LOLODO-741653 format. One record per residue (C-alpha): residue number from 1; residue in three letters; x, y, z. Coordinates in Angstrom, 2 decimals. Layout:
BEGIN
<markol=NUM	palum=ALA	X=X	Y=Y	Z=Z>
...
//
This chain:
BEGIN
<markol=1	palum=MET	X=-22.66	Y=-16.47	Z=45.40>
<markol=2	palum=ASN	X=-20.97	Y=-14.26	Z=47.96>
<markol=3	palum=LYS	X=-18.64	Y=-16.69	Z=49.91>
<markol=4	palum=ASN	X=-17.70	Y=-13.71	Z=52.47>
<markol=5	palum=ILE	X=-21.07	Y=-13.53	Z=54.13>
<markol=6	palum=TRP	X=-20.99	Y=-17.09	Z=55.15>
<markol=7	palum=THR	X=-17.78	Y=-16.51	Z=57.47>
<markol=8	palum=ASP	X=-18.74	Y=-13.02	Z=58.60>
<markol=9	palum=VAL	X=-20.98	Y=-13.33	Z=61.76>
<markol=10	palum=ASN	X=-22.02	Y=-9.51	Z=61.22>
<markol=11	palum=ALA	X=-23.06	Y=-10.21	Z=57.66>
<markol=12	palum=ASP	X=-26.79	Y=-9.91	Z=56.70>
<markol=13	palum=LEU	X=-27.85	Y=-13.13	Z=55.51>
<markol=14	palum=PRO	X=-30.52	Y=-13.78	Z=52.76>
<markol=15	palum=CYS	X=-34.10	Y=-14.55	Z=53.55>
<markol=16	palum=PRO	X=-34.89	Y=-18.22	Z=52.92>
<markol=17	palum=ASN	X=-38.54	Y=-17.42	Z=52.21>
<markol=18	palum=CYS	X=-38.51	Y=-14.59	Z=49.85>
<markol=19	palum=MET	X=-34.92	Y=-14.77	Z=48.57>
<markol=20	palum=ILE	X=-34.83	Y=-10.98	Z=48.23>
<markol=21	palum=GLY	X=-34.74	Y=-9.56	Z=51.69>
<markol=22	palum=PHE	X=-32.16	Y=-9.90	Z=54.36>
<markol=23	palum=LEU	X=-32.48	Y=-11.17	Z=57.87>
<markol=24	palum=MET	X=-32.42	Y=-8.66	Z=60.83>
<markol=25	palum=HIS	X=-31.74	Y=-9.01	Z=64.32>
<markol=26	palum=SER	X=-34.83	Y=-8.13	Z=66.41>
<markol=27	palum=ASN	X=-35.54	Y=-7.60	Z=70.05>
<markol=28	palum=GLN	X=-36.99	Y=-11.05	Z=70.51>
<markol=29	palum=ILE	X=-33.79	Y=-12.30	Z=72.19>
<markol=30	palum=LEU	X=-33.39	Y=-15.09	Z=74.97>
<markol=31	palum=SER	X=-30.11	Y=-15.26	Z=76.62>
<markol=32	palum=THR	X=-28.75	Y=-17.57	Z=79.37>
<markol=33	palum=GLU	X=-25.34	Y=-17.99	Z=80.92>
<markol=34	palum=THR	X=-24.33	Y=-21.67	Z=80.55>
<markol=35	palum=LEU	X=-23.96	Y=-23.83	Z=83.79>
<markol=36	palum=GLN	X=-20.25	Y=-24.40	Z=83.19>
<markol=37	palum=SER	X=-19.77	Y=-20.59	Z=82.82>
<markol=38	palum=LEU	X=-21.51	Y=-19.90	Z=86.17>
<markol=39	palum=ILE	X=-19.22	Y=-22.64	Z=87.79>
<markol=40	palum=ASP	X=-16.31	Y=-21.19	Z=86.52>
<markol=41	palum=ASN	X=-17.19	Y=-17.51	Z=87.35>
<markol=42	palum=GLU	X=-17.98	Y=-18.96	Z=90.92>
<markol=43	palum=TYR	X=-14.22	Y=-19.96	Z=91.04>
<markol=44	palum=HIS	X=-13.49	Y=-16.66	Z=89.91>
<markol=45	palum=LYS	X=-14.64	Y=-14.95	Z=92.96>
<markol=46	palum=ARG	X=-12.43	Y=-17.00	Z=94.98>
<markol=47	palum=GLY	X=-9.40	Y=-15.86	Z=92.77>
<markol=48	palum=LEU	X=-8.74	Y=-19.36	Z=91.39>
<markol=49	palum=VAL	X=-9.42	Y=-18.63	Z=87.65>
<markol=50	palum=ASN	X=-10.14	Y=-15.85	Z=85.22>
<markol=51	palum=PRO	X=-12.82	Y=-17.18	Z=82.97>
<markol=52	palum=ASP	X=-14.95	Y=-16.23	Z=79.89>
<markol=53	palum=THR	X=-18.38	Y=-15.64	Z=80.44>
<markol=54	palum=VAL	X=-20.28	Y=-17.74	Z=78.04>
<markol=55	palum=TYR	X=-24.19	Y=-17.44	Z=76.91>
<markol=56	palum=LEU	X=-26.49	Y=-19.45	Z=74.78>
<markol=57	palum=VAL	X=-28.61	Y=-17.17	Z=72.91>
<markol=58	palum=SER	X=-31.70	Y=-17.23	Z=70.55>
<markol=59	palum=ASN	X=-32.86	Y=-14.41	Z=68.33>
<markol=60	palum=HIS	X=-35.83	Y=-14.16	Z=66.02>
<markol=61	palum=LEU	X=-34.42	Y=-12.64	Z=62.70>
<markol=62	palum=LYS	X=-36.87	Y=-10.96	Z=60.67>
<markol=63	palum=CYS	X=-36.89	Y=-10.35	Z=56.95>
<markol=64	palum=ASN	X=-36.68	Y=-6.77	Z=55.88>
<markol=65	palum=LYS	X=-39.01	Y=-7.26	Z=52.94>
<markol=66	palum=CYS	X=-41.34	Y=-10.36	Z=53.55>
<markol=67	palum=LYS	X=-41.25	Y=-10.17	Z=57.41>
<markol=68	palum=ASP	X=-40.94	Y=-13.95	Z=57.90>
<markol=69	palum=VAL	X=-39.03	Y=-14.86	Z=60.88>
<markol=70	palum=VAL	X=-36.02	Y=-17.08	Z=61.15>
<markol=71	palum=VAL	X=-34.81	Y=-18.58	Z=64.45>
<markol=72	palum=MET	X=-30.95	Y=-18.26	Z=64.95>
<markol=73	palum=THR	X=-29.15	Y=-19.67	Z=68.05>
<markol=74	palum=TYR	X=-25.62	Y=-18.76	Z=68.83>
<markol=75	palum=LYS	X=-23.17	Y=-19.15	Z=71.43>
<markol=76	palum=LEU	X=-21.93	Y=-15.61	Z=73.07>
<markol=77	palum=THR	X=-18.59	Y=-15.42	Z=74.54>
<markol=78	palum=ASP	X=-17.39	Y=-12.28	Z=76.68>
<markol=79	palum=ASP	X=-13.52	Y=-12.75	Z=76.31>
<markol=80	palum=VAL	X=-11.82	Y=-11.16	Z=79.33>
<markol=81	palum=ARG	X=-8.52	Y=-11.58	Z=77.80>
<markol=82	palum=HIS	X=-9.01	Y=-9.10	Z=75.02>
<markol=83	palum=ILE	X=-10.56	Y=-5.58	Z=75.01>
<markol=84	palum=ASP	X=-11.82	Y=-3.29	Z=72.15>
<markol=85	palum=GLU	X=-10.80	Y=0.32	Z=71.57>
<markol=86	palum=ASP	X=-13.31	Y=1.43	Z=74.25>
<markol=87	palum=GLY	X=-11.81	Y=-0.71	Z=76.95>
<markol=88	palum=SER	X=-14.71	Y=-3.29	Z=76.86>
<markol=89	palum=GLU	X=-14.42	Y=-7.20	Z=76.69>
<markol=90	palum=ILE	X=-14.78	Y=-8.54	Z=73.15>
<markol=91	palum=SER	X=-17.87	Y=-10.35	Z=72.51>
<markol=92	palum=ILE	X=-17.47	Y=-13.57	Z=70.14>
<markol=93	palum=ILE	X=-20.48	Y=-14.64	Z=68.39>
<markol=94	palum=GLU	X=-20.52	Y=-18.36	Z=67.24>
<markol=95	palum=PRO	X=-23.44	Y=-19.56	Z=65.20>
<markol=96	palum=LEU	X=-25.03	Y=-22.66	Z=66.02>
<markol=97	palum=SER	X=-28.25	Y=-23.11	Z=63.89>
<markol=98	palum=TYR	X=-30.68	Y=-21.20	Z=61.72>
<markol=99	palum=HIS	X=-34.29	Y=-22.51	Z=61.35>
<markol=100	palum=PRO	X=-35.17	Y=-22.25	Z=58.52>
<markol=101	palum=ALA	X=-31.53	Y=-22.02	Z=57.36>
<markol=102	palum=PRO	X=-30.82	Y=-19.15	Z=54.72>
<markol=103	palum=HIS	X=-29.94	Y=-20.51	Z=51.17>
<markol=104	palum=ILE	X=-26.35	Y=-20.54	Z=50.48>
<markol=105	palum=ILE	X=-26.60	Y=-20.89	Z=46.67>
<markol=106	palum=ALA	X=-29.49	Y=-20.22	Z=44.42>
<markol=107	palum=ILE	X=-31.30	Y=-23.53	Z=43.04>
<markol=108	palum=PRO	X=-32.80	Y=-23.30	Z=39.57>
<markol=109	palum=THR	X=-36.81	Y=-23.55	Z=39.76>
<markol=110	palum=SER	X=-36.49	Y=-26.44	Z=37.07>
<markol=111	palum=CYS	X=-33.98	Y=-28.43	Z=39.36>
<markol=112	palum=PRO	X=-35.47	Y=-31.69	Z=40.35>
<markol=113	palum=LYS	X=-37.28	Y=-31.78	Z=43.66>
<markol=114	palum=ILE	X=-35.07	Y=-34.40	Z=45.12>
<markol=115	palum=VAL	X=-31.90	Y=-32.46	Z=44.34>
<markol=116	palum=ARG	X=-33.48	Y=-29.41	Z=45.66>
<markol=117	palum=GLU	X=-34.63	Y=-30.99	Z=49.10>
<markol=118	palum=LEU	X=-30.93	Y=-32.32	Z=49.65>
<markol=119	palum=ILE	X=-29.37	Y=-29.10	Z=49.14>
<markol=120	palum=ILE	X=-31.73	Y=-27.11	Z=51.36>
<markol=121	palum=GLN	X=-30.93	Y=-29.99	Z=53.94>
<markol=122	palum=SER	X=-27.18	Y=-29.27	Z=53.54>
<markol=123	palum=PHE	X=-27.83	Y=-25.55	Z=54.28>
<markol=124	palum=THR	X=-29.13	Y=-26.45	Z=57.84>
<markol=125	palum=LEU	X=-26.09	Y=-28.73	Z=58.39>
<markol=126	palum=PHE	X=-23.52	Y=-26.16	Z=57.29>
<markol=127	palum=TRP	X=-24.19	Y=-24.49	Z=60.60>
<markol=128	palum=ILE	X=-24.45	Y=-27.72	Z=62.70>
<markol=129	palum=ASP	X=-21.97	Y=-30.17	Z=61.28>
<markol=130	palum=LEU	X=-19.62	Y=-29.43	Z=58.25>
<markol=131	palum=ASN	X=-18.79	Y=-33.12	Z=57.64>
<markol=132	palum=SER	X=-22.52	Y=-34.09	Z=57.34>
<markol=133	palum=CYS	X=-23.10	Y=-30.90	Z=55.12>
<markol=134	palum=GLY	X=-20.36	Y=-32.23	Z=52.86>
<markol=135	palum=ASN	X=-21.73	Y=-35.55	Z=52.82>
<markol=136	palum=LYS	X=-25.22	Y=-34.25	Z=51.96>
<markol=137	palum=ILE	X=-23.82	Y=-32.20	Z=49.06>
<markol=138	palum=ARG	X=-22.29	Y=-35.49	Z=47.85>
<markol=139	palum=VAL	X=-25.70	Y=-37.23	Z=48.13>
<markol=140	palum=ALA	X=-27.19	Y=-34.20	Z=46.03>
<markol=141	palum=VAL	X=-24.59	Y=-35.12	Z=43.12>
<markol=142	palum=GLU	X=-25.82	Y=-38.79	Z=43.46>
<markol=143	palum=ALA	X=-29.39	Y=-37.54	Z=42.73>
<markol=144	palum=LEU	X=-28.09	Y=-35.52	Z=40.02>
<markol=145	palum=MET	X=-26.45	Y=-38.61	Z=38.31>
<markol=146	palum=ASP	X=-30.01	Y=-40.30	Z=38.71>
<markol=147	palum=ASP	X=-31.79	Y=-37.37	Z=37.21>
<markol=148	palum=PHE	X=-29.51	Y=-37.68	Z=34.11>
<markol=149	palum=LYS	X=-30.14	Y=-41.37	Z=34.01>
<markol=150	palum=VAL	X=-26.57	Y=-42.20	Z=34.67>
<markol=151	palum=ILE	X=-26.41	Y=-46.09	Z=35.10>
<markol=152	palum=ASP	X=-25.79	Y=-46.99	Z=38.89>
<markol=153	palum=LYS	X=-25.59	Y=-50.74	Z=38.58>
<markol=154	palum=THR	X=-23.49	Y=-53.13	Z=36.32>
<markol=155	palum=ASN	X=-25.11	Y=-55.87	Z=34.32>
<markol=156	palum=THR	X=-24.43	Y=-58.26	Z=37.12>
<markol=157	palum=GLY	X=-26.21	Y=-55.91	Z=39.73>
<markol=158	palum=LYS	X=-22.97	Y=-54.47	Z=41.30>
<markol=159	palum=THR	X=-23.55	Y=-51.00	Z=42.36>
<markol=160	palum=ILE	X=-21.26	Y=-48.27	Z=40.33>
<markol=161	palum=MET	X=-19.63	Y=-45.92	Z=42.68>
<markol=162	palum=LEU	X=-20.19	Y=-42.07	Z=42.23>
<markol=163	palum=HIS	X=-16.79	Y=-41.65	Z=40.92>
<markol=164	palum=HIS	X=-17.37	Y=-43.78	Z=38.01>
<markol=165	palum=ARG	X=-20.85	Y=-42.56	Z=37.38>
<markol=166	palum=ILE	X=-19.45	Y=-39.02	Z=36.97>
<markol=167	palum=GLU	X=-16.76	Y=-40.33	Z=34.74>
<markol=168	palum=ILE	X=-19.74	Y=-41.96	Z=32.56>
<markol=169	palum=PHE	X=-21.47	Y=-38.36	Z=32.79>
<markol=170	palum=LYS	X=-18.36	Y=-36.76	Z=31.69>
<markol=171	palum=LYS	X=-18.61	Y=-38.23	Z=28.28>
<markol=172	palum=THR	X=-21.48	Y=-36.24	Z=27.60>
<markol=173	palum=ASN	X=-20.76	Y=-33.20	Z=29.55>
<markol=174	palum=LEU	X=-17.10	Y=-32.76	Z=30.30>
<markol=175	palum=LYS	X=-17.19	Y=-29.45	Z=32.02>
<markol=176	palum=VAL	X=-20.08	Y=-30.02	Z=34.49>
<markol=177	palum=GLY	X=-18.71	Y=-33.46	Z=34.98>
<markol=178	palum=ASN	X=-15.18	Y=-32.17	Z=36.04>
<markol=179	palum=TYR	X=-17.04	Y=-29.64	Z=38.61>
<markol=180	palum=LEU	X=-19.21	Y=-32.63	Z=39.91>
<markol=181	palum=LEU	X=-15.90	Y=-34.63	Z=40.57>
<markol=182	palum=SER	X=-14.48	Y=-31.78	Z=42.45>
<markol=183	palum=ILE	X=-17.65	Y=-31.80	Z=44.65>
<markol=184	palum=LYS	X=-17.46	Y=-35.43	Z=45.17>
<markol=185	palum=TRP	X=-13.78	Y=-35.20	Z=46.52>
<markol=186	palum=ILE	X=-15.00	Y=-32.46	Z=49.07>
<markol=187	palum=GLY	X=-17.59	Y=-34.58	Z=50.11>
<markol=188	palum=ASN	X=-15.80	Y=-37.62	Z=50.48>
<markol=189	palum=SER	X=-13.48	Y=-35.68	Z=53.01>
<markol=190	palum=GLY	X=-16.63	Y=-35.36	Z=55.20>
<markol=191	palum=SER	X=-16.02	Y=-39.02	Z=55.98>
<markol=192	palum=HIS	X=-12.39	Y=-38.40	Z=57.47>
<markol=193	palum=ILE	X=-11.58	Y=-37.76	Z=61.20>
<markol=194	palum=ILE	X=-9.97	Y=-34.43	Z=60.44>
<markol=195	palum=GLY	X=-12.89	Y=-33.11	Z=58.78>
<markol=196	palum=LEU	X=-14.01	Y=-30.22	Z=56.47>
<markol=197	palum=SER	X=-13.46	Y=-26.49	Z=56.75>
<markol=198	palum=LYS	X=-16.16	Y=-23.79	Z=56.10>
<markol=199	palum=GLU	X=-13.83	Y=-22.67	Z=53.16>
<markol=200	palum=ALA	X=-14.10	Y=-26.29	Z=51.56>
<markol=201	palum=ILE	X=-17.68	Y=-26.46	Z=51.82>
<markol=202	palum=LEU	X=-17.97	Y=-23.19	Z=50.22>
<markol=203	palum=ASP	X=-15.99	Y=-24.08	Z=47.40>
<markol=204	palum=ALA	X=-18.15	Y=-27.02	Z=46.80>
<markol=205	palum=TYR	X=-21.26	Y=-25.07	Z=46.82>
<markol=206	palum=GLN	X=-19.88	Y=-22.48	Z=44.30>
<markol=207	palum=LEU	X=-19.21	Y=-25.34	Z=41.89>
<markol=208	palum=LEU	X=-22.43	Y=-26.78	Z=42.55>
<markol=209	palum=GLU	X=-24.29	Y=-23.64	Z=41.97>
<markol=210	palum=TYR	X=-22.64	Y=-23.19	Z=38.73>
<markol=211	palum=SER	X=-23.20	Y=-26.73	Z=37.78>
<markol=212	palum=LEU	X=-26.73	Y=-26.27	Z=38.51>
<markol=213	palum=GLU	X=-26.94	Y=-23.25	Z=36.60>
<markol=214	palum=LEU	X=-25.46	Y=-24.96	Z=33.36>
<markol=215	palum=LEU	X=-27.65	Y=-28.07	Z=33.84>
<markol=216	palum=TYR	X=-30.94	Y=-26.40	Z=34.52>
<markol=217	palum=ASN	X=-30.52	Y=-22.99	Z=32.89>
<markol=218	palum=ASP	X=-33.98	Y=-21.19	Z=33.73>
<markol=219	palum=ARG	X=-32.93	Y=-18.21	Z=31.89>
<markol=220	palum=GLU	X=-31.83	Y=-19.88	Z=28.72>
<markol=221	palum=ARG	X=-35.49	Y=-21.55	Z=28.77>
<markol=222	palum=GLU	X=-37.21	Y=-18.49	Z=29.55>
<markol=223	palum=MET	X=-35.55	Y=-16.68	Z=26.62>
<markol=224	palum=GLU	X=-36.30	Y=-19.43	Z=24.33>
<markol=225	palum=LYS	X=-39.88	Y=-19.56	Z=25.22>
<markol=226	palum=LEU	X=-39.95	Y=-15.63	Z=24.72>
<markol=227	palum=SER	X=-38.22	Y=-15.78	Z=21.29>
<markol=228	palum=GLU	X=-40.45	Y=-18.62	Z=20.21>
<markol=229	palum=LYS	X=-43.61	Y=-16.53	Z=21.28>
<markol=230	palum=ILE	X=-42.49	Y=-13.28	Z=19.32>
<markol=231	palum=ASN	X=-41.31	Y=-15.23	Z=16.20>
<markol=232	palum=LYS	X=-44.71	Y=-17.02	Z=16.11>
<markol=233	palum=ALA	X=-46.52	Y=-13.69	Z=16.32>
<markol=234	palum=LYS	X=-43.95	Y=-12.12	Z=13.95>
<markol=235	palum=GLY	X=-43.43	Y=-9.07	Z=16.25>
<markol=236	palum=HIS	X=-47.31	Y=-8.49	Z=16.87>
<markol=237	palum=HIS	X=-48.38	Y=-8.18	Z=20.36>
//
């Protein structure tokens, strides 16, 4: 996982379809100045304010490999108070959404369908609402506990909280259990008024990616199958 590309508006993001190519900007752009920006600039003509010019933009990004398309929407602000080296106003891009959203982390093919779907849903929320994104990641951890058959109710039918389920899981997998507990703390913060930062969410994703790699090791299974096949054939192809 490369954390830097998810906070760099100029970075080429991975294609969510083929997972190999990168999303390139195209000429299919629709840009409209917001009503508030038009109003502010009308006042500017009368010398009352010196406003930024704000546009809502959509762009059809195209993968340089499979040629599939992702629709990106963003806010573009021409900042009149700052200029670049050429003396032009600085343009600030704020991504608002991607559809379908690029995959922030790799998900093993053997990962359960429900866990995969929850994580993919979180990728969309990353651009829209960081708190909701954190909560969705937390729900994915709940689904992981379900997959590993960690009990969710006491003998009396009382619901066992995620924290305690992870503590139970740690008895058989201490390393991953500690990673999941860290993710849970970050997910919990998504319910607070202050909210989550992109950095915190990316930390959670990094821990989640490695946890999934350890729990659903596709490469290890592939190597085991390959080794078993060769040993059975005693080296003959």
